[in-house]
C-alpha positions, 0 to 999 in steps of 0.5 A: 067335347062340351063348353060351358056358359051362362044360362046353363050354355057352354062357354068360358071367360077371357077368350071368345069362340075362335071362328075356326071351331065347330059351333055346335061344340060351344055355348057362349056368355048371353050377357056380360058379367062378373065371376063371383065364384069358380067351383071346380078345377082342370081335370076334375070330374063332374056329373050332368047338372053340376054346378061349375061356377057363378056369374053375376049379370043384371044384378043377379046369380046366374049359375053355370052347370055342366050339360053332362058327365065329363072332366073339365079340361079347360077353365078360362075365367077366374074369380072376379073377372069381368066377361063379355057376351060371347066369352068362352067360360070353360070346357067339358070333355065327354068321358070316353068310357060311357 
């Protein structure tokens, strides 16, 4: 399982990564920002490098991409949401057939 986040990290929106989770499964938002576009849906298959969402931070757009092929199992933010640094943005689970 991989979580996607800011600056090509695995991350998602309104909840911080729980402390009891394996930190190697998660990436966190590097800085606060605003979600300006969500481009995928839960249950959707994504390819490695596919854009998942776009954040605006420090007056720049930051593309959040899938680190590998898999299925989006969770999206914790929506368009217009303000996020804090350290926020979990999404989860992409690795396909079981690969």
